[in-house]
C-alpha positions in Angstrom: 0.0 -0.1 0.0 3.1 2.3 0.2 3.0 2.9 -3.5 -0.6 4.2 -3.4 -0.9 7.6 -4.8 -3.0 9.6 -2.3 -5.7 12.0 -3.3 -4.0 15.3 -2.8 -5.8 18.2 -1.2 -7.3 21.2 -3.2 -5.5 24.5 -3.9 -5.2 27.0 -1.0 -8.6 28.0 0.1 -9.9 31.6 0.7 -9.5 33.3 4.1 -12.7 31.7 5.4 -13.3 28.6 3.2 -15.3 26.7 5.8 -16.6 23.5 4.3 -18.5 24.9 1.3 -16.5 22.9 -1.0 -18.1 19.7 0.4 -21.6 20.7 -0.1 -22.2 18.0 -2.6 -21.5 15.6 0.3 -23.8 17.7 2.6 -26.4 16.8 5.1 -28.5 13.8 4.5 -32.0 13.3 5.6 -32.7 10.8 8.4 -33.4 7.4 7.0 -36.7 5.4 7.6 -35.8 2.4 9.7 -37.6 -0.9 8.9 -38.1 -3.9 11.1 -35.9 -6.9 10.5 -37.2 -9.9 8.5 -38.4 -13.0 10.2 -35.2 -14.8 8.9 -33.1 -12.2 10.6 -35.1 -12.6 13.9 -34.5 -16.3 13.7 -30.7 -15.8 13.2 -30.6 -13.5 16.1 -32.5 -15.7 18.3 -30.2 -18.6 17.4 -27.3 -16.3 18.1 -28.7 -15.7 21.6 -29.4 -19.3 22.1 -25.8 -20.2 21.3 -24.6 -17.6 23.8 -27.1 -18.4 26.5 -27.2 -22.2 25.9 -26.9 -22.8 29.6 -30.2 -21.2 30.3 -32.3 -24.0 28.7 -29.9 -26.6 30.1 -30.3 -25.2 33.6 -34.1 -24.9 33.4 -34.3 -28.5 32.0 -32.2 -29.7 35.0 -34.2 -27.9 37.5 -37.6 -29.0 36.2 -36.4 -32.6 35.8 -34.9 -32.5 39.2 -38.1 -31.3 40.8 -40.2 -33.9 38.7 -37.7 -36.6 39.8 -38.1 -35.6 43.5 -41.9 -35.7 43.0 -41.9 -39.0 41.4 -39.6 -40.5 43.9 -41.9 -39.6 46.8 -45.0 -40.8 44.9 -46.5 -44.1 45.9 -46.0 -46.8 43.2 -48.9 -47.5 40.9 -50.3 -51.0 40.2 -52.6 -51.6 37.2 -54.9 -54.4 36.6 -56.7 -55.0 33.2 -59.9 -56.6 32.1 -61.9 -56.8 28.8 -65.7 -56.8 28.0 -67.1 -57.7 24.6 -70.5 -57.7 22.8 -71.8 -61.3 22.5 -74.1 -62.7 20.0 -77.8 -62.2 20.6 -80.6 -64.8 20.4 -83.8 -63.3 18.8 -87.3 -64.8 18.9 -89.6 -64.4 15.9 -92.0 -61.6 16.6 -90.3 -61.2 20.0 -89.8 -58.0 21.8 -86.1 -57.0 22.4 -84.2 -54.2 23.8 -82.9 -52.0 21.2 -79.8 -49.5 21.3 -78.3 -47.2 18.8 -75.2 -49.1 17.6 -73.2 -45.9 16.7 -73.4 -44.8 20.4 -73.7 -48.0 22.1 -70.0 -48.6 23.1 -69.6 -44.9 24.0 -72.5 -45.2 26.3 -71.0 -48.2 28.0 -67.7 -46.6 28.5 -69.5 -43.5 30.1 -71.5 -45.7 32.3 -68.5 -47.7 33.6 -66.8 -44.3 34.5 -69.9 -42.9 36.2 -70.0 -42.2 39.9 -73.1 -44.6 40.3 -71.2 -47.6 39.2 -68.2 -46.6 41.6 -70.6 -46.4 44.5 -72.1 -49.7 43.7 -68.6 -51.3 43.4 -67.6 -49.9 46.7 -70.9 -51.2 48.3 -70.0 -54.7 46.8 -66.5 -54.7 48.1 -67.7 -53.6 51.6 -70.5 -56.3 51.6 -68.2 -59.1 50.4 -66.1 -58.9 53.7 -63.2 -60.8 52.0 -61.2 -57.7 51.0 -60.3 -54.8 53.4 -60.6 -51.5 51.6 -57.3 -49.6 52.0 -57.4 -46.0 53.2 -55.4 -43.1 52.2 -53.7 -40.5 54.5 -57.0 -38.7 55.0 -58.7 -42.0 56.2 -60.8 -42.2 53.1 -61.1 -45.2 50.7 -58.1 -45.3 48.5 -58.8 -43.7 45.1 -58.7 -46.0 42.0 -58.0 -44.4 38.7 -60.1 -46.0 35.8 -59.2 -45.9 32.3 -61.9 -47.2 29.9 -61.2 -47.4 26.2 -62.7 -48.9 23.1 -60.8 -51.2 20.8 -60.4 -49.7 17.3 -62.8 -51.2 14.8 -64.3 -53.7 17.2 -66.7 -54.2 20.1 -64.2 -54.8 22.8 -64.0 -52.6 25.8 -60.7 -52.4 27.7 -60.8 -51.4 31.3 -57.7 -50.6 33.4 -57.7 -49.8 37.2 -54.8 -48.4 38.8 -54.0 -47.6 42.5 -51.0 -47.9 44.9 -52.3 -51.2 46.2 -51.9 -54.1 43.8 -54.6 -56.5 45.3 -57.0 -53.7 45.7 -56.7 -52.6 42.1 -57.5 -56.2 40.9 -60.4 -56.6 43.4 -61.9 -53.2 42.4 -61.7 -53.9 38.8 -63.3 -57.4 39.3 -66.1 -56.0 41.4 -66.6 -53.1 38.9 -67.1 -55.5 36.0 -69.7 -57.7 37.9 -71.5 -54.7 39.2 -71.7 -53.1 35.8 -73.3 -56.3 34.4 -75.6 -56.6 37.3 -76.6 -53.0 37.1 -77.6 -53.3 33.4 -79.5 -56.5 34.2 -81.5 -54.8 37.0 -82.2 -51.8 34.8 -83.5 -54.0 32.0 -85.8 -55.9 34.4 -87.2 -52.8 35.8 -87.7 -51.4 32.2 -89.4 -54.6 31.0 -91.6 -54.7 34.2 -92.8 -51.1 33.6 -93.4 -51.9 29.9 -95.4 -55.0 30.7 -97.5 -53.2 33.3 -98.2 -50.4 30.8 -99.2 -52.8 28.0 -101.4 -54.7 30.4 -103.2 -51.5 31.4 -103.7 -50.7 27.6 -105.1 -54.2 27.0 -107.7 -53.7 29.7 -108.7 -50.4 28.5 -109.1 -51.6 24.9 -111.1 -54.7 26.1 -113.6 -52.3 27.8 -113.8 -50.2 24.6 -114.4 -53.3 22.5 -117.2 -54.5 24.6 -118.9 -51.1 24.6 -118.5 -50.9 20.8 -120.0 -54.4 20.4 -122.9 -53.5 22.7 -123.7 -50.3 20.7 -123.8 -52.4 17.4 -126.0 -55.0 18.9 -128.5 -52.5 20.2 -128.6 -50.7 16.8 -129.2 -54.0 14.9 -132.2 -54.9 17.3 -134.1 -51.7 16.5 -133.1 -51.5 12.8 -133.3 -54.2 10.0 -130.2 -53.3 8.1 -131.2 -55.5 5.0 -134.6 -53.7 4.8 -133.1 -50.4 5.2 -130.7 -51.0 2.4 -133.5 -52.2 0.0 -135.7 -49.2 1.0 -132.9 -46.9 0.5 -132.1 -48.2 -2.9 -135.9 -48.0 -3.9 -136.3 -44.5 -2.6 -133.1 -43.4 -4.3 -134.4 -44.7 -7.7 -137.9 -43.1 -7.3 -136.2 -39.8 -6.3 -134.1 -40.0 -9.4 -137.2 -40.5 -11.6 -139.0 -37.6 -9.9 -136.0 -35.2 -10.6 -135.9 -36.4 -14.2 -139.7 -35.5 -14.4 -139.2 -32.1 -12.8 -136.5 -31.3 -15.3 -138.7 -32.2 -18.3 -141.5 -30.0 -16.8 -139.2 -27.1 -16.3 -138.2 -27.5 -20.0 -141.8 -27.5 -21.1 -142.5 -24.5 -18.9 -139.6 -22.6 -20.5 -141.0 -23.4 -24.0 -144.6 -22.3 -23.1 -143.2 -19.1 -21.6 -141.1 -18.4 -24.8 -144.1 -19.1 -27.0 -146.5 -16.9 -25.0 -144.0 -14.0 -25.4 -143.7 -14.7 -29.2 -147.5 -14.8 -29.5 -147.9 -11.5 -27.6 -145.2 -9.8 -29.6 -146.6 -10.9 -33.0 -150.4 -10.9 -32.6 -150.9 -9.9 -36.2 -148.6 -12.6 -37.6 -150.0 -15.2 -39.8 -148.4 -18.0 -38.0 -149.9 -20.3 -35.4 -146.9 -21.8 -33.6 -148.8 -21.4 -30.3 -151.6 -23.5 -31.5 -149.3 -26.1 -32.8 -147.4 -26.3 -29.5 -150.7 -26.5 -27.6 -151.8 -29.3 -29.8 -148.6 -31.1 -29.3 -148.8 -30.7 -25.5 -152.5 -31.7 -25.7 -151.6 -34.9 -27.7 -148.9 -35.8 -25.2 -151.4 -35.2 -22.3 -154.5 -37.1 -23.7 -155.5 -39.0 -27.0 -159.0 -37.7 -27.2 -160.6 -37.5 -30.7 -162.1 -34.1 -30.2 -158.7 -32.5 -29.6 -157.4 -34.2 -32.7 -160.2 -33.1 -34.8 -159.9 -29.5 -33.7 -156.3 -29.6 -34.3 -156.9 -30.9 -37.8 -159.5 -28.3 -38.6 -157.1 -25.5 -37.5 -154.4 -26.9 -39.8 -156.8 -27.2 -42.6 -157.9 -23.5 -42.1 -154.3 -22.4 -42.2 -153.6 -24.3 -45.3 -156.8 -23.1 -47.1 -155.7 -19.5 -46.2 -152.3 -19.9 -47.6 -153.7 -21.5 -50.8 -156.1 -18.7 -51.3 -153.3 -16.0 -50.8 -151.2 -17.8 -53.3 -154.0 -17.9 -55.8 -154.8 -14.4 -55.5 -151.2 -13.4 -55.8 -151.0 -15.4 -59.2 -154.3 -13.9 -60.5 -153.5 -10.4 -59.5 -150.9 -10.5 -62.3 -153.7 -11.0 -64.9 -156.9 -9.5 -63.5 -157.8 -6.2 -62.1 -159.0 -6.0 -58.4 -162.7 -5.6 -59.5 -162.6 -8.5 -61.6 -165.4 -11.1 -60.5 -162.8 -13.7 -60.0 -160.7 -11.4 -57.9 -163.7 -10.3 -55.9 -164.6 -13.9 -55.2 -161.1 -14.5 -54.1 -161.1 -11.6 -51.8 -164.4 -12.7 -50.2 -163.0 -16.2 -49.6 -159.8 -14.8 -48.1 -161.8 -12.6 -45.7 -163.8 -15.7 -44.6 -160.6 -17.7 -44.1 -158.9 -14.9 -42.1 -161.8 -14.8 -39.8 -161.8 -18.6 -39.3 -158.0 -18.4 -38.7 -158.3 -15.6 -36.2 -161.0 -17.6 -34.4 -158.7 -20.6 -34.3 -155.7 -18.4 -33.1 -157.7 -17.1 -30.2 -158.6 -20.7 -29.2 -155.0 -21.5 -29.4 -153.9 -18.7 -27.0 -156.5 -19.9 -24.5 -155.3 -23.4 -24.9 -151.6 -22.4 -24.5 -152.4 -20.4 -21.3 -154.2 -23.4 -19.9 -151.2 -25.6 -20.6 -148.9 -23.2 -18.7 -151.1 -23.3 -15.7 -151.3 -27.1 -15.7 -147.5 -27.4 -16.2 -146.9 -25.2 -13.2 -149.2 -27.2 -11.0 -147.4 -30.5 -12.1 -144.1 -28.9 -11.3 -145.2 -27.9 -7.8 -146.6 -31.3 -7.2 -143.3 -32.9 -8.4 -141.2 -30.7 -6.2 -143.2 -31.5 -3.1 -142.8 -35.2 -3.9 -139.1 -34.7 -4.3 -138.7 -33.0 -1.0 -140.6 -35.7 0.8 -138.6 -38.5 -0.7 -135.3 -36.7 -0.1 -136.2 -36.6 3.7 -136.8 -40.5 3.4 -133.5 -41.2 1.6 -131.5 -38.9 4.1 -132.9 -40.8 7.0 -132.4 -44.2 5.7 -128.8 -43.4 4.6 -128.1 -41.9 8.2 -129.2 -45.2 9.6 -127.0 -47.1 7.2 -124.0 -44.8 8.0 -124.4 -45.3 11.6 -124.4 -49.0 11.3 -121.2 -48.8 9.1 -119.6 -46.6 11.8 -120.5 -49.0 14.7 -119.0 -51.9 12.6 -115.9 -49.9 11.9 -115.3 -49.0 15.5 -115.7 -52.7 16.5 -113.2 -53.7 13.8 -110.6 -51.1 14.8 -110.8 -51.7 18.4 -110.6 -55.5 17.9 -107.4 -55.0 15.8 -105.7 -52.9 18.4 -106.7 -55.4 21.1 -105.3 -58.4 19.2 -102.0 -56.6 18.5 -101.5 -55.6 22.1 -102.4 -59.1 23.2 -99.7 -60.5 21.0 -97.2 -57.8 22.2 -98.1 -58.7 25.8 -97.3 -62.2 25.2 -93.9 -61.5 23.5 -92.8 -59.1 26.3 -93.8 -61.6 29.0 -91.7 -64.3 27.2 -88.8 -61.9 26.5 -88.8 -60.7 30.2 -87.9 -64.1 31.3 -85.1 -64.7 28.7 -81.7 -63.2 29.3 -81.0 -60.5 26.8 -77.8 -59.1 28.1 -75.2 -58.9 25.3 -72.2 -57.7 27.3 -70.0 -60.3 28.8 -66.6 -60.4 30.5 -64.0 -61.5 28.0 -61.0 -61.4 30.3 -61.3 -61.1 34.0 -59.3 -58.7 36.0 -55.6 -59.7 35.7 -53.2 -59.6 38.6 -52.1 -56.0 39.1 -48.5 -55.1 37.8 -46.4 -52.1 38.4 -47.0 -49.4 36.0 -44.7 -46.5 35.2 -47.1 -44.7 33.0 -47.8 -41.8 35.4 -44.1 -41.3 36.1 -43.3 -41.3 32.5 -46.0 -38.7 31.8 -44.7 -36.5 34.7 -41.1 -36.7 33.5 -42.1 -36.0 29.9 -44.1 -33.0 30.9 -41.3 -31.8 33.1 -38.8 -32.3 30.1 -41.2 -30.4 27.7 -41.8 -27.6 30.4 -38.1 -27.2 31.1 -37.1 -26.8 27.4 -40.1 -24.4 26.9 -39.2 -22.4 30.0 -35.5 -22.1 29.1 -36.3 -21.2 25.4 -38.9 -18.8 26.6 -36.4 -17.0 28.9 -33.9 -16.9 26.0 -36.7 -15.4 23.8 -37.5 -12.8 26.4 -33.9 -11.9 26.9 -33.5 -11.5 23.1 -36.6 -9.4 22.9 -35.5 -7.1 25.7 -31.8 -6.9 24.4 -31.5 -4.6 21.4 -27.7 -4.9 21.2 -26.5 -5.3 17.6 -25.0 -8.7 16.9 -24.4 -8.7 13.2 -24.1 -6.5 10.0 -27.4 -7.8 9.0 -29.1 -6.4 12.1 -27.4 -3.0 11.7 -28.6 -2.8 8.0 -32.1 -3.8 9.1 -32.6 -1.7 12.2 -30.5 1.4 11.2 -30.4 1.3 7.3 -27.3 3.5 7.4 -24.4 2.7 5.2 -21.6 0.6 6.8 -18.3 1.6 5.2 -16.1 -0.6 7.2 -15.9 -3.6 9.6 -13.2 -4.2 12.2 -13.0 -7.8 13.2 -12.7 -9.0 16.9 -9.3 -10.5 17.7 -8.5 -12.9 20.5 -6.6 -10.0 22.1 -9.9 -8.2 22.2 -11.5 -10.8 24.4 -8.8 -10.1 27.1 -8.9 -7.3 29.5 -7.0 -4.2 28.6 -6.6 -2.0 25.6 -6.0 -3.5 22.1 -2.5 -2.5 20.8 -2.6 0.0 17.9 -1.4 -0.9 14.4 2.4 -1.1 14.0 4.8 -1.2 11.0 4.8 -4.8 9.7 1.9 -5.8 11.9 1.2 -9.5 11.6 -2.5 -9.2 12.3 -3.4 -9.7 8.7 -7.3 -9.5 9.1 -7.1 -6.6 11.4 -4.7 -4.6 9.2 -6.7 -5.3 6.0 -9.9 -4.1 7.7 -8.5 -0.6 8.2 -7.1 -0.5 4.8 -10.6 -1.3 3.5 -11.9 1.7 5.6 -9.2 3.9 4.1 -10.3 2.9 0.5 -13.9 3.6 1.5 -13.0 7.0 2.5 -10.8 7.7 -0.4 -13.3 6.6 -3.1 -16.6 7.7 -1.6 -19.4 7.8 -4.2 -19.9 11.6 -4.0 -19.4 14.5 -6.4 -16.7 17.1 -5.7 -14.0 16.9 -3.1 -13.7 14.1 -0.6 -14.1 14.9 3.1 -10.7 15.9 4.6 -11.8 16.6 8.2 -13.3 13.5 9.5 -15.0 13.3 12.9 -15.1 9.9 14.6 -17.5 9.4 17.6 -19.9 6.8 19.1 -23.2 6.7 20.9 -21.9 5.5 24.1 -18.4 5.2 25.8 -16.2 2.0 25.4 -17.3 1.3 21.9 -13.7 1.6 20.5 -13.8 5.0 18.7 -10.4 6.2 19.9 -8.8 2.9 18.8 -10.5 3.3 15.4 -9.5 6.8 15.1 -5.9 6.1 15.9 -5.6 3.2 13.6 -7.4 4.9 10.8 -4.9 7.9 11.0 -2.0 5.6 10.9 -3.4 3.7 7.9 -4.0 6.9 6.0 -0.5 8.1 6.8 1.0 4.8 5.7 -0.7 5.5 2.3 1.5 8.5 1.9 -1.0 11.2 2.9 -0.2 13.9 5.5 -2.5 13.2 8.3 -3.3 15.0 11.5 -4.7 13.1 14.5 -6.6 15.3 16.9 -7.7 14.2 20.4 -10.8 16.3 20.8 -12.1 14.5 23.8 -11.2 17.4 26.2 -12.9 15.6 29.1 -11.3 12.1 29.1 -8.9 11.9 26.2 -6.7 8.8 26.2 -5.2 8.9 22.7 -1.9 10.3 24.1 -1.4 7.1 26.2 -1.9 4.8 23.2 0.3 7.1 21.1 3.0 7.2 23.8 2.9 11.1 24.1 2.2 13.4 27.0 -1.2 14.9 27.6 -0.4 18.4 27.0 -0.1 21.0 26.1 -2.7 20.5 23.3 -6.0 21.4 21.8 -7.4 22.9 25.0 -4.4 25.4 25.3 -4.7 26.1 21.5 -8.2 27.2 21.8 -7.8 29.1 25.1 -5.0 31.4 24.2 -2.8 32.2 21.2 0.0 29.6 21.0 2.1 28.6 18.1 0.5 25.3 16.8 3.9 23.8 15.7 4.9 23.9 19.4 2.0 21.7 20.3 2.1 19.1 17.5 3.7 15.9 18.4 5.6 13.9 15.7 8.0 11.1 15.1 5.6 8.4 16.3 4.5 7.4 12.7 5.7 8.6 9.4 3.5 11.4 7.8 1.4 11.5 11.0 1.1 14.4 13.3 -0.8 14.2 16.7 -2.5 17.0 18.7 -3.3 15.8 22.2 -6.3 16.9 24.1 -4.3 19.1 26.5 -5.3 20.1 30.0 -9.2 20.5 30.2 -10.9 23.4 31.7 -14.2 23.6 33.6 -16.3 23.9 30.6 -14.4 22.4 27.7 -17.5 22.2 25.4 -17.6 26.0 25.2 -14.3 26.1 23.5 -15.7 24.4 20.3 -18.0 27.4 19.9 -15.0 29.8 19.8 -14.3 31.2 16.3 -10.7 30.1 16.6 -11.9 26.6 15.9 -13.1 27.6 12.5 -9.8 29.1 11.7 -7.9 26.1 12.9 -10.1 23.8 10.7 -9.4 26.0 7.7 -5.8 26.0 8.4 -5.7 22.2 8.8 -7.5 21.8 5.4 -4.6 23.7 3.8 -1.8 21.8 5.6 -3.0 18.3 5.7 -4.5 15.8 3.3 -6.7 14.3 6.1 -7.6 15.5 9.7 -9.0 12.7 11.9 -10.7 14.1 15.0 -11.5 11.8 18.0 -14.3 13.3 20.2 -16.3 12.2 23.1 -19.5 10.0 22.7 -22.7 11.6 21.5 -24.6 11.0 24.8 -21.5 11.8 27.1 -21.4 15.4 26.3 -22.6 17.9 23.6 -19.0 18.2 22.2 -19.7 15.7 19.4 -22.8 17.2 18.2 -21.1 20.7 18.3 -18.1 19.6 16.3 -20.0 17.2 13.8 -21.5 20.1 11.7 -18.1 21.7 11.4 -16.4 18.6 10.1 -16.5 17.4 6.4 -17.7 14.1 7.4 -18.7 12.1 10.6 -18.1 8.3 11.2 -20.1 6.6 13.9 -18.6 3.5 15.6 -20.9 0.8 16.5 -19.6 -2.1 18.7 -21.0 -5.6 18.4 -22.7 -7.0 21.5 -22.4 -3.6 23.2 -24.2 -0.9 21.2 -27.9 -0.9 21.5 -30.0 -0.3 18.4 -32.1 2.3 20.2 -29.2 4.3 21.5 -27.5 4.2 18.1 -30.6 5.3 16.4 -31.2 8.2 18.7 -27.5 9.2 18.3 -28.0 9.3 14.5 -31.2 11.2 14.8 -29.4 13.8 17.1 -26.5 14.2 14.5 -29.0 14.6 11.6 -30.8 17.2 13.6 -27.5 19.1 13.9 -27.0 18.9 10.2 -24.0 16.6 10.5 -22.6 15.1 7.3 -22.7 11.4 8.3 -20.3 9.3 5.9 -21.4 6.0 7.5 -21.0 3.4 10.3 -18.1 1.4 11.4 -19.0 -2.0 12.8 -16.3 -2.6 15.4 -15.4 -6.1 16.8 -17.4 -7.9 14.1 -17.4 -11.7 14.6 -14.8 -13.0 12.3 -15.5 -16.6 13.2 -19.0 -16.4 11.8 -19.7 -18.3 8.5 -20.9 -15.1 6.9 -17.8 -13.2 7.5 -15.4 -13.8 4.5 -13.3 -10.7 4.8 -9.4 -11.2 4.8 -9.5 -14.7 6.2 -6.9 -15.8 3.8 -3.5 -15.1 5.6 -1.6 -16.4 2.7 -2.3 -13.2 0.8 -0.1 -11.1 3.1 2.2 -9.6 0.4 5.3 -11.4 1.8 6.9 -14.1 -0.4 8.7 -17.0 1.2 11.6 -18.8 -0.7 11.8 -22.4 -0.2 
């Protein structure tokens, strides 16, 4: 790197150049911070877990120890097993049987065996037997037995397991439980069948009384009414009533015709027709066959025909003769006589038509009266027939119900005396054996709880600890540009300050990281001049800013640039100790009174590197940075040096850093891994942005060089030294 051509400074500036020449690199807006991705959170959590691995181990040991102690003081558990099964069922034809929903049958059996009722009956059986002494617990109560009832998959087998701290008692309890369960079901079925039998018997007696009453009612009706005669009379009355209704219909039609004819005759009294007479003759002929009426009708028709013939003859002769012709006079006289005769007959026809109308009305009234009389008779006879049919239907229905209940009563009585229990003991209670199931469950739960507790504690620590652990977290939480990474060396893990860079330093990775930082500053992606006055600070103390400042100054000087290293931490400056120079006089004296700067500059510690110590601090050292002398000094240093590296106090230690930062060309903020908190660094950055500082970027100090993601400068073979073999 010694042959690197440094970027030379600009030409001499005006009297008060300030930092206007670096406006292109000027103040940057505060970035918008984003939350880290889930993958980054997982990596951070794993990093905490690797560092705090002992927390889950300790919680696991504690929970397992407590569980083991609890298990050791627990009484032993002895389990006895038994099995029930659904046997085959014998069914009688037309026999009554107990039915159960098969889909819920086995589940019902399991719930019944677990019920407190069966437990009480089991305890009563054990106490009544007198062969087994029921053991008592420490509270002088019967020893509690744990029951586990399960159903075999895809089968009708019920498995029962009884567990307690007494082996003999577990077996006796399970045996008594099985027997009491079967006896309970048998008792319940007998009670149910007895209640069913009594209910059916009561229904049979009631139907027997109803059947006798219906039969008596039918017998009494048949005694007072001859059903055969009633049916014949009803049929005859119905036929005659039909005939009367037909006759009434005919009379109504005739009456309508007579009414229409009378209206027609009244409307056309001068017409030469005699339809009324013809209709009257027709009705007369239908009513009687007397010769007088027939003769009168024939004379009327003859008179009408004679009149028509004469009218036709006159019409024919009128074409040839005059009206006073003797022949025409004769025809007129004959026509007059014929018309008088026809008129006489027409008057007789109207009288006859009126008489027919009156006779027809009288017949209609007579027929209607007869119809009403016979309708009453038919209704009465039909009512008696319907009553007889109803009585017969009641007897038949009651007899059918009575016969069915009689059959059901016999079947229930037979089935009641036949054993219908389908559940039987497949395997009796086995001798109780030691069971470690409870202990295994407790230890398993303790193992799970211990791991969960430890991992939860690590998770809470990770959530509460916002210290930055990797470059990925810095990019995610701060989003500011990282221009350099300084790896952590084994020396850094020890107590005491890390030695500064020396000529021919063997720490390849460490040296190359500062050279990378130097290149980043020399080739910043900005227009115009590169920053010459660089301020290095941190958010909190002990983040390594002074070491970074000293090593950066030495690296810049090693590249051939003229570099001035200024210790601007007037309160607790320590650079003079690392550089091997006295503390003062220095910057404090230079700002307080006129002093020749060359007399304060300390040289010969590193080629091309001048050092200005902090000097002896005053009561208010921060006020010195507001003096106009500082601006003059900065302008002078821009002219005399290629780079000026200023080390100042942390941002939150005093206001010195935020006062100096706006006056510098660029500011570097040092962030230390596993030490700097994201919240503190973010607030420090915001404060610098508010003061219009030109932030160049971040320096990630003590990066984890052993991580798989850290590839920088791990290849020590590329040190630049050749070895001859």
